[in-house]
N, CA, C and O atoms as a printed pandas DataFrame, in Angstrom:
     atom_number atom_name residue_name chain_id  residue_number  x_coord  y_coord  z_coord
0              1         N          MET        A               1    0.845   -1.182    0.000
1              2        CA          MET        A               1    0.000    0.000    0.000
2              3         C          MET        A               1    0.888    1.242    0.000
3              4         O          MET        A               1    1.847    1.337    0.766
4              5         N          LYS        A               2    0.554    2.181   -0.865
5              6        CA          LYS        A               2    1.256    3.462   -0.940
6              7         C          LYS        A               2    0.492    4.495   -0.129
7              8         O          LYS        A               2   -0.738    4.476   -0.083
8              9         N          THR        A               3    1.224    5.395    0.510
9             10        CA          THR        A               3    0.611    6.446    1.316
10            11         C          THR        A               3    0.897    7.802    0.699
11            12         O          THR        A               3    2.047    8.176    0.469
12            13         N          ILE        A               4   -0.174    8.525    0.438
13            14        CA          ILE        A               4   -0.102    9.876   -0.111
14            15         C          ILE        A               4   -0.425   10.832    1.032
15            16         O          ILE        A               4   -1.482   10.735    1.655
16            17         N          LEU        A               5    0.488   11.747    1.299
17            18        CA          LEU        A               5    0.312   12.700    2.382
18            19         C          LEU        A               5    0.077   14.076    1.794
19            20         O          LEU        A               5    0.917   14.596    1.059
20            21         N          LEU        A               6   -1.066   14.667    2.115
21            22        CA          LEU        A               6   -1.385   16.025    1.701
22            23         C          LEU        A               6   -1.137   16.936    2.883
23            24         O          LEU        A               6   -1.548   16.639    4.005
24            25         N          CYS        A               7   -0.476   18.025    2.634
25            26        CA          CYS        A               7   -0.119   18.939    3.710
26            27         C          CYS        A               7   -0.640   20.327    3.381
27            28         O          CYS        A               7   -0.453   20.826    2.272
28            29         N          CYS        A               8   -1.296   20.946    4.353
29            30        CA          CYS        A               8   -1.771   22.315    4.179
30            31         C          CYS        A               8   -1.525   23.077    5.470
31            32         O          CYS        A               8   -0.898   22.555    6.392
32            33         N          ALA        A               9   -2.003   24.285    5.539
33            34        CA          ALA        A               9   -1.725   25.142    6.690
34            35         C          ALA        A               9   -2.199   24.508    8.003
35            36         O          ALA        A               9   -1.436   24.421    8.964
36            37         N          ALA        A              10   -3.455   24.070    8.038
37            38        CA          ALA        A              10   -3.993   23.520    9.275
38            39         C          ALA        A              10   -4.400   22.058    9.148
39            40         O          ALA        A              10   -4.735   21.432   10.154
40            41         N          GLY        A              11   -4.382   21.502    7.957
41            42        CA          GLY        A              11   -4.766   20.110    7.770
42            43         C          GLY        A              11   -6.250   19.915    7.535
43            44         O          GLY        A              11   -6.693   18.793    7.291
44            45         N          MET        A              12   -7.030   20.993    7.605
45            46        CA          MET        A              12   -8.471   20.850    7.448
46            47         C          MET        A              12   -8.937   21.156    6.029
47            48         O          MET        A              12   -9.876   20.531    5.537
48            49         N          SER        A              13   -8.293   22.101    5.375
49            50        CA          SER        A              13   -8.760   22.490    4.038
50            51         C          SER        A              13   -8.563   21.374    3.017
51            52         O          SER        A              13   -9.218   21.372    1.974
52            53         N          THR        A              14   -7.690   20.445    3.296
53            54        CA          THR        A              14   -7.474   19.339    2.363
54            55         C          THR        A              14   -8.392   18.153    2.629
55            56         O          THR        A              14   -8.401   17.204    1.845
56            57         N          SER        A              15   -9.161   18.181    3.707
57            58        CA          SER        A              15   -9.970   17.011    4.060
58            59         C          SER        A              15  -10.988   16.649    2.981
59            60         O          SER        A              15  -11.208   15.467    2.716
60            61         N          MET        A              16  -11.609   17.643    2.357
61            62        CA          MET        A              16  -12.571   17.334    1.289
62            63         C          MET        A              16  -11.848   16.796    0.062
63            64         O          MET        A              16  -12.361   15.911   -0.623
64            65         N          LEU        A              17  -10.660   17.326   -0.222
65            66        CA          LEU        A              17   -9.868   16.827   -1.337
66            67         C          LEU        A              17   -9.436   15.385   -1.082
67            68         O          LEU        A              17   -9.444   14.564   -1.999
68            69         N          VAL        A              18   -9.066   15.076    0.139
69            70        CA          VAL        A              18   -8.703   13.703    0.503
70            71         C          VAL        A              18   -9.882   12.764    0.234
71            72         O          VAL        A              18   -9.696   11.678   -0.313
72            73         N          GLN        A              19  -11.076   13.174    0.612
73            74        CA          GLN        A              19  -12.263   12.348    0.377
74            75         C          GLN        A              19  -12.473   12.098   -1.112
75            76         O          GLN        A              19  -12.778   10.977   -1.519
76            77         N          ARG        A              20  -12.310   13.134   -1.920
77            78        CA          ARG        A              20  -12.478   12.977   -3.369
78            79         C          ARG        A              20  -11.407   12.053   -3.949
79            80         O          ARG        A              20  -11.691   11.220   -4.810
80            81         N          MET        A              21  -10.188   12.209   -3.469
81            82        CA          MET        A              21   -9.095   11.356   -3.950
82            83         C          MET        A              21   -9.325    9.912   -3.542
83            84         O          MET        A              21   -9.109    8.999   -4.338
84            85         N          GLN        A              22   -9.762    9.697   -2.305
85            86        CA          GLN        A              22  -10.014    8.346   -1.813
86            87         C          GLN        A              22  -11.127    7.684   -2.615
87            88         O          GLN        A              22  -11.039    6.501   -2.946
88            89         N          SER        A              23  -12.163    8.437   -2.925
89            90        CA          SER        A              23  -13.262    7.921   -3.730
90            91         C          SER        A              23  -12.767    7.507   -5.112
91            92         O          SER        A              23  -13.143    6.452   -5.622
92            93         N          GLU        A              24  -11.929    8.334   -5.711
93            94        CA          GLU        A              24  -11.371    8.021   -7.027
94            95         C          GLU        A              24  -10.467    6.785   -6.959
95            96         O          GLU        A              24  -10.495    5.937   -7.850
96            97         N          ALA        A              25   -9.677    6.694   -5.905
97            98        CA          ALA        A              25   -8.799    5.536   -5.737
98            99         C          ALA        A              25   -9.613    4.249   -5.590
99           100         O          ALA        A              25   -9.231    3.206   -6.119
100          101         N          GLU        A              26  -10.720    4.326   -4.882
101          102        CA          GLU        A              26  -11.594    3.152   -4.725
102          103         C          GLU        A              26  -12.206    2.757   -6.064
103          104         O          GLU        A              26  -12.293    1.570   -6.376
104          105         N          LYS        A              27  -12.632    3.742   -6.861
105          106        CA          LYS        A              27  -13.183    3.450   -8.189
106          107         C          LYS        A              27  -12.167    2.706   -9.047
107          108         O          LYS        A              27  -12.514    1.800   -9.805
108          109         N          ARG        A              28  -10.906    3.109   -8.911
109          110        CA          ARG        A              28   -9.834    2.503   -9.700
110          111         C          ARG        A              28   -9.255    1.244   -9.048
111          112         O          ARG        A              28   -8.369    0.595   -9.605
112          113         N          GLN        A              29   -9.761    0.916   -7.881
113          114        CA          GLN        A              29   -9.290   -0.246   -7.115
114          115         C          GLN        A              29   -7.786   -0.156   -6.823
115          116         O          GLN        A              29   -7.045   -1.127   -6.971
116          117         N          LEU        A              30   -7.367    1.035   -6.407
117          118        CA          LEU        A              30   -5.974    1.269   -6.061
118          119         C          LEU        A              30   -5.771    1.050   -4.569
119          120         O          LEU        A              30   -6.630    1.389   -3.755
120          121         N          ASP        A              31   -4.643    0.487   -4.229
121          122        CA          ASP        A              31   -4.315    0.227   -2.830
122          123         C          ASP        A              31   -3.476    1.388   -2.304
123          124         O          ASP        A              31   -2.253    1.292   -2.208
124          125         N          VAL        A              32   -4.156    2.492   -1.962
125          126        CA          VAL        A              32   -3.477    3.672   -1.447
126          127         C          VAL        A              32   -4.185    4.186   -0.203
127          128         O          VAL        A              32   -5.396    4.037   -0.043
128          129         N          ALA        A              33   -3.404    4.788    0.659
129          130        CA          ALA        A              33   -3.944    5.496    1.818
130          131         C          ALA        A              33   -3.654    6.969    1.585
131          132         O          ALA        A              33   -2.554    7.331    1.171
132          133         N          ILE        A              34   -4.633    7.812    1.849
133          134        CA          ILE        A              34   -4.476    9.250    1.627
134          135         C          ILE        A              34   -4.812    9.952    2.937
135          136         O          ILE        A              34   -5.863    9.725    3.536
136          137         N          LYS        A              35   -3.891   10.808    3.363
137          138        CA          LYS        A              35   -4.022   11.442    4.672
138          139         C          LYS        A              35   -3.674   12.917    4.560
139          140         O          LYS        A              35   -2.788   13.294    3.792
140          141         N          ALA        A              36   -4.371   13.755    5.325
141          142        CA          ALA        A              36   -4.073   15.185    5.379
142          143         C          ALA        A              36   -3.458   15.517    6.732
143          144         O          ALA        A              36   -3.919   15.047    7.772
144          145         N          VAL        A              37   -2.410   16.333    6.700
145          146        CA          VAL        A              37   -1.772   16.779    7.934
146          147         C          VAL        A              37   -1.475   18.272    7.850
147          148         O          VAL        A              37   -1.261   18.807    6.762
148          149         N          PRO        A              38   -1.463   18.942    8.999
149          150        CA          PRO        A              38   -1.058   20.352    8.991
150          151         C          PRO        A              38    0.453   20.472    8.808
151          152         O          PRO        A              38    1.203   19.548    9.125
152          153         N          ALA        A              39    0.884   21.607    8.299
153          154        CA          ALA        A              39    2.308   21.828    8.041
154          155         C          ALA        A              39    3.163   21.621    9.284
155          156         O          ALA        A              39    4.296   21.149    9.191
156          157         N          LEU        A              40    2.626   21.969   10.438
157          158        CA          LEU        A              40    3.383   21.817   11.677
158          159         C          LEU        A              40    3.696   20.365   12.016
159          160         O          LEU        A              40    4.626   20.093   12.776
160          161         N          GLU        A              41    2.925   19.426   11.459
161          162        CA          GLU        A              41    3.120   18.008   11.769
162          163         C          GLU        A              41    3.860   17.240   10.677
163          164         O          GLU        A              41    4.143   16.054   10.846
164          165         N          LEU        A              42    4.173   17.887    9.573
165          166        CA          LEU        A              42    4.764   17.157    8.455
166          167         C          LEU        A              42    6.077   16.483    8.832
167          168         O          LEU        A              42    6.298   15.324    8.479
168          169         N          GLU        A              43    6.934   17.176    9.531
169          170        CA          GLU        A              43    8.233   16.597    9.876
170          171         C          GLU        A              43    8.077   15.305   10.669
171          172         O          GLU        A              43    8.836   14.358   10.465
172          173         N          ALA        A              44    7.105   15.259   11.567
173          174        CA          ALA        A              44    6.868   14.061   12.374
174          175         C          ALA        A              44    6.222   12.937   11.572
175          176         O          ALA        A              44    6.369   11.767   11.925
176          177         N          CYS        A              45    5.510   13.275   10.500
177          178        CA          CYS        A              45    4.770   12.279    9.708
178          179         C          CYS        A              45    5.467   11.873    8.421
179          180         O          CYS        A              45    5.006   10.966    7.728
180          181         N          ILE        A              46    6.560   12.525    8.095
181          182        CA          ILE        A              46    7.181   12.326    6.785
182          183         C          ILE        A              46    7.564   10.871    6.536
183          184         O          ILE        A              46    7.528   10.407    5.396
184          185         N          HIS        A              47    7.926   10.155    7.581
185          186        CA          HIS        A              47    8.326    8.746    7.425
186          187         C          HIS        A              47    7.170    7.858    6.971
187          188         O          HIS        A              47    7.406    6.787    6.411
188          189         N          GLU        A              48    5.926    8.281    7.201
189          190        CA          GLU        A              48    4.749    7.498    6.831
190          191         C          GLU        A              48    4.430    7.586    5.342
191          192         O          GLU        A              48    3.748    6.719    4.797
192          193         N          ALA        A              49    4.926    8.634    4.685
193          194        CA          ALA        A              49    4.512    8.943    3.315
194          195         C          ALA        A              49    5.379    8.265    2.267
195          196         O          ALA        A              49    6.576    8.053    2.464
196          197         N          ASP        A              50    4.746    7.931    1.150
197          198        CA          ASP        A              50    5.474    7.530   -0.047
198          199         C          ASP        A              50    5.608    8.718   -0.993
199          200         O          ASP        A              50    6.551    8.797   -1.780
200          201         N          VAL        A              51    4.653    9.637   -0.903
201          202        CA          VAL        A              51    4.680   10.872   -1.694
202          203         C          VAL        A              51    3.986   11.960   -0.878
203          204         O          VAL        A              51    3.049   11.694   -0.125
204          205         N          ILE        A              52    4.471   13.197   -1.045
205          206        CA          ILE        A              52    3.943   14.323   -0.285
206          207         C          ILE        A              52    3.493   15.402   -1.256
207          208         O          ILE        A              52    4.227   15.781   -2.168
208          209         N          LEU        A              53    2.275   15.890   -1.046
209          210        CA          LEU        A              53    1.738   16.987   -1.853
210          211         C          LEU        A              53    1.407   18.151   -0.927
211          212         O          LEU        A              53    0.767   17.977    0.110
212          213         N          LEU        A              54    1.853   19.336   -1.319
213          214        CA          LEU        A              54    1.599   20.531   -0.520
214          215         C          LEU        A              54    0.481   21.354   -1.136
215          216         O          LEU        A              54    0.425   21.543   -2.351
216          217         N          GLY        A              55   -0.408   21.841   -0.281
217          218        CA          GLY        A              55   -1.456   22.736   -0.731
218          219         C          GLY        A              55   -0.863   24.056   -1.200
219          220         O          GLY        A              55    0.170   24.486   -0.687
220          221         N          PRO        A              56   -1.505   24.708   -2.172
221          222        CA          PRO        A              56   -0.962   25.951   -2.724
222          223         C          PRO        A              56   -0.769   27.052   -1.682
223          224         O          PRO        A              56    0.081   27.925   -1.857
224          225         N          GLN        A              57   -1.541   27.018   -0.615
225          226        CA          GLN        A              57   -1.437   28.080    0.392
226          227         C          GLN        A              57   -0.151   28.005    1.207
227          228         O          GLN        A              57    0.184   28.952    1.917
228          229         N          ILE        A              58    0.579   26.881    1.112
229          230        CA          ILE        A              58    1.866   26.791    1.821
230          231         C          ILE        A              58    3.021   26.585    0.841
231          232         O          ILE        A              58    4.030   25.970    1.187
232          233         N          ARG        A              59    2.875   27.087   -0.348
233          234        CA          ARG        A              59    3.935   26.950   -1.362
234          235         C          ARG        A              59    5.252   27.524   -0.865
235          236         O          ARG        A              59    6.318   27.082   -1.293
236          237         N          TYR        A              60    5.194   28.503    0.032
237          238        CA          TYR        A              60    6.406   29.102    0.584
238          239         C          TYR        A              60    7.232   28.105    1.399
239          240         O          TYR        A              60    8.406   28.356    1.669
240          241         N          GLU        A              61    6.634   26.977    1.793
241          242        CA          GLU        A              61    7.322   25.944    2.572
242          243         C          GLU        A              61    7.985   24.888    1.687
243          244         O          GLU        A              61    8.655   23.994    2.203
244          245         N          LEU        A              62    7.813   24.971    0.381
245          246        CA          LEU        A              62    8.301   23.923   -0.512
246          247         C          LEU        A              62    9.801   23.662   -0.350
247          248         O          LEU        A              62   10.209   22.506   -0.241
248          249         N          ALA        A              63   10.609   24.686   -0.333
249          250        CA          ALA        A              63   12.065   24.488   -0.225
250          251         C          ALA        A              63   12.436   23.800    1.089
251          252         O          ALA        A              63   13.251   22.878    1.101
252          253         N          ARG        A              64   11.846   24.243    2.177
253          254        CA          ARG        A              64   12.152   23.650    3.492
254          255         C          ARG        A              64   11.709   22.192    3.548
255          256         O          ARG        A              64   12.451   21.330    4.018
256          257         N          PHE        A              65   10.503   21.922    3.068
257          258        CA          PHE        A              65    9.998   20.548    3.118
258          259         C          PHE        A              65   10.726   19.643    2.127
259          260         O          PHE        A              65   10.891   18.450    2.382
260          261         N          THR        A              66   11.158   20.199    1.007
261          262        CA          THR        A              66   11.947   19.416    0.050
262          263         C          THR        A              66   13.257   18.981    0.694
263          264         O          THR        A              66   13.714   17.857    0.483
264          265         N          ALA        A              67   13.861   19.868    1.479
265          266        CA          ALA        A              67   15.110   19.539    2.171
266          267         C          ALA        A              67   14.909   18.393    3.169
267          268         O          ALA        A              67   15.847   17.647    3.449
268          269         N          LEU        A              68   13.714   18.250    3.694
269          270        CA          LEU        A              68   13.404   17.144    4.606
270          271         C          LEU        A              68   13.052   15.866    3.838
271          272         O          LEU        A              68   13.438   14.767    4.235
272          273         N          ALA        A              69   12.322   16.024    2.746
273          274        CA          ALA        A              69   11.786   14.870    2.019
274          275         C          ALA        A              69   12.821   14.176    1.145
275          276         O          ALA        A              69   12.883   12.947    1.120
276          277         N          GLU        A              70   13.630   14.942    0.432
277          278        CA          GLU        A              70   14.561   14.342   -0.526
278          279         C          GLU        A              70   15.560   13.372    0.106
279          280         O          GLU        A              70   15.768   12.292   -0.447
280          281         N          PRO        A              71   16.192   13.705    1.242
281          282        CA          PRO        A              71   17.124   12.747    1.844
282          283         C          PRO        A              71   16.437   11.437    2.251
283          284         O          PRO        A              71   17.074   10.386    2.318
284          285         N          ALA        A              72   15.141   11.518    2.520
285          286        CA          ALA        A              72   14.376   10.325    2.893
286          287         C          ALA        A              72   13.829    9.601    1.664
287          288         O          ALA        A              72   13.144    8.588    1.798
288          289         N          GLY        A              73   14.128   10.116    0.465
289          290        CA          GLY        A              73   13.650    9.486   -0.766
290          291         C          GLY        A              73   12.165    9.657   -1.004
291          292         O          GLY        A              73   11.533    8.826   -1.657
292          293         N          LYS        A              74   11.605   10.739   -0.471
293          294        CA          LYS        A              74   10.162   10.993   -0.609
294          295         C          LYS        A              74    9.929   12.076   -1.652
295          296         O          LYS        A              74   10.350   13.216   -1.452
296          297         N          PRO        A              75    9.262   11.746   -2.773
297          298        CA          PRO        A              75    8.938   12.799   -3.743
298          299         C          PRO        A              75    7.961   13.799   -3.137
299          300         O          PRO        A              75    7.064   13.432   -2.378
300          301         N          ILE        A              76    8.150   15.058   -3.482
301          302        CA          ILE        A              76    7.311   16.128   -2.938
302          303         C          ILE        A              76    6.993   17.119   -4.054
303          304         O          ILE        A              76    7.835   17.396   -4.908
304          305         N          SER        A              77    5.772   17.649   -4.040
305          306        CA          SER        A              77    5.356   18.574   -5.085
306          307         C          SER        A              77    4.201   19.421   -4.579
307          308         O          SER        A              77    3.551   19.086   -3.589
308          309         N          LEU        A              78    3.958   20.520   -5.272
309          310        CA          LEU        A              78    2.790   21.347   -4.984
310          311         C          LEU        A              78    1.569   20.783   -5.694
311          312         O          LEU        A              78    1.684   20.205   -6.775
312          313         N          ILE        A              79    0.412   20.950   -5.095
313          314        CA          ILE        A              79   -0.850   20.612   -5.744
314          315         C          ILE        A              79   -1.211   21.785   -6.654
315          316         O          ILE        A              79   -1.137   22.941   -6.236
316          317         N          ASN        A              80   -1.594   21.498   -7.877
317          318        CA          ASN        A              80   -2.039   22.527   -8.808
318          319         C          ASN        A              80   -3.165   23.340   -8.175
319          320         O          ASN        A              80   -4.133   22.780   -7.660
320          321         N          MET        A              81   -3.031   24.658   -8.218
321          322        CA          MET        A              81   -3.992   25.539   -7.563
322          323         C          MET        A              81   -5.414   25.352   -8.085
323          324         O          MET        A              81   -6.364   25.355   -7.302
324          325         N          LEU        A              82   -5.571   25.190   -9.396
325          326        CA          LEU        A              82   -6.914   25.015   -9.964
326          327         C          LEU        A              82   -7.516   23.679   -9.548
327          328         O          LEU        A              82   -8.702   23.604   -9.230
328          329         N          ASP        A              83   -6.703   22.624   -9.550
329          330        CA          ASP        A              83   -7.201   21.313   -9.125
330          331         C          ASP        A              83   -7.566   21.332   -7.645
331          332         O          ASP        A              83   -8.548   20.717   -7.228
332          333         N          TYR        A              84   -6.768   22.041   -6.860
333          334        CA          TYR        A              84   -7.028   22.162   -5.420
334          335         C          TYR        A              84   -8.333   22.904   -5.181
335          336         O          TYR        A              84   -9.190   22.446   -4.424
336          337         N          GLY        A              85   -8.477   24.040   -5.824
337          338        CA          GLY        A              85   -9.666   24.870   -5.630
338          339         C          GLY        A              85  -10.944   24.210   -6.104
339          340         O          GLY        A              85  -12.004   24.402   -5.508
340          341         N          ALA        A              86  -10.852   23.432   -7.174
341          342        CA          ALA        A              86  -12.031   22.760   -7.724
342          343         C          ALA        A              86  -12.230   21.362   -7.135
343          344         O          ALA        A              86  -13.149   20.643   -7.526
344          345         N          LEU        A              87  -11.367   20.988   -6.199
345          346        CA          LEU        A              87  -11.442   19.666   -5.555
346          347         C          LEU        A              87  -11.433   18.531   -6.579
347          348         O          LEU        A              87  -12.216   17.586   -6.484
348          349         N          ARG        A              88  -10.546   18.641   -7.545
349          350        CA          ARG        A              88  -10.426   17.605   -8.572
350          351         C          ARG        A              88   -9.572   16.454   -8.036
351          352         O          ARG        A              88   -8.378   16.355   -8.316
352          353         N          GLY        A              89  -10.214   15.603   -7.270
353          354        CA          GLY        A              89   -9.520   14.480   -6.660
354          355         C          GLY        A              89   -8.853   13.571   -7.664
355          356         O          GLY        A              89   -7.778   13.031   -7.402
356          357         N          ASP        A              90   -9.485   13.397   -8.821
357          358        CA          ASP        A              90   -8.897   12.527   -9.842
358          359         C          ASP        A              90   -7.583   13.094  -10.360
359          360         O          ASP        A              90   -6.616   12.352  -10.532
360          361         N          LYS        A              91   -7.537   14.392  -10.609
361          362        CA          LYS        A              91   -6.320   15.030  -11.133
362          363         C          LYS        A              91   -5.196   15.029  -10.099
363          364         O          LYS        A              91   -4.037   14.781  -10.430
364          365         N          VAL        A              92   -5.546   15.308   -8.851
365          366        CA          VAL        A              92   -4.533   15.339   -7.795
366          367         C          VAL        A              92   -4.016   13.924   -7.535
367          368         O          VAL        A              92   -2.825   13.738   -7.285
368          369         N          LEU        A              93   -4.889   12.938   -7.590
369          370        CA          LEU        A              93   -4.462   11.545   -7.450
370          371         C          LEU        A              93   -3.519   11.168   -8.588
371          372         O          LEU        A              93   -2.485   10.541   -8.355
372          373         N          ASP        A              94   -3.866   11.542   -9.808
373          374        CA          ASP        A              94   -2.993   11.269  -10.956
374          375         C          ASP        A              94   -1.608   11.890  -10.752
375          376         O          ASP        A              94   -0.589   11.270  -11.055
376          377         N          HIS        A              95   -1.586   13.105  -10.242
377          378        CA          HIS        A              95   -0.304   13.786  -10.008
378          379         C          HIS        A              95    0.520   13.029   -8.966
379          380         O          HIS        A              95    1.718   12.817   -9.153
380          381         N          ALA        A              96   -0.114   12.629   -7.882
381          382        CA          ALA        A              96    0.593   11.890   -6.831
382          383         C          ALA        A              96    1.144   10.574   -7.374
383          384         O          ALA        A              96    2.285   10.208   -7.093
384          385         N          LEU        A              97    0.335    9.875   -8.147
385          386        CA          LEU        A              97    0.779    8.594   -8.696
386          387         C          LEU        A              97    1.932    8.773   -9.690
387          388         O          LEU        A              97    2.828    7.932   -9.772
388          389         N          SER        A              98    1.898    9.884  -10.446
389          390        CA          SER        A              98    2.981   10.128  -11.402
390          391         C          SER        A              98    4.319   10.349  -10.680
391          392         O          SER        A              98    5.377   10.025  -11.220
392          393         N          LEU        A              99    4.271   10.889   -9.487
393          394        CA          LEU        A              99    5.489   11.112   -8.715
394          395         C          LEU        A              99    6.070    9.811   -8.164
395          396         O          LEU        A              99    7.249    9.745   -7.814
396          397         N          LEU        A             100    5.237    8.786   -8.092
397          398        CA          LEU        A             100    5.688    7.483   -7.577
398          399         C          LEU        A             100    6.337    6.626   -8.652
399          400         O          LEU        A             100    6.983    5.626   -8.338
400          401         N          GLU        A             101    6.176    7.003   -9.916
401          402        CA          GLU        A             101    6.697    6.193  -11.018
402          403         C          GLU        A             101    8.193    6.307  -11.169
403          404         O          GLU        A             101    8.773    5.681  -12.056
């Protein structure tokens, strides 16, 4: 099972996106776990993730979190702002999966 970790300012704004992504993963019969965490908890949770996606509202943290993720072999990327805002779980799931390839 692969774990996709979504990170945002407080961990709450991504909860609806997580639900949409999980629904899409179930439709595709994918064995993935998708979890949202606040930015303050990412360092403690980074070991759980196979891939990390950051919400657009914390794009300023990308360099710092990349410095934590890369040595651990964890791909990290920003979530597309339009996909995030429109809650396009399928598109965000596709992006996460592409980072695992």
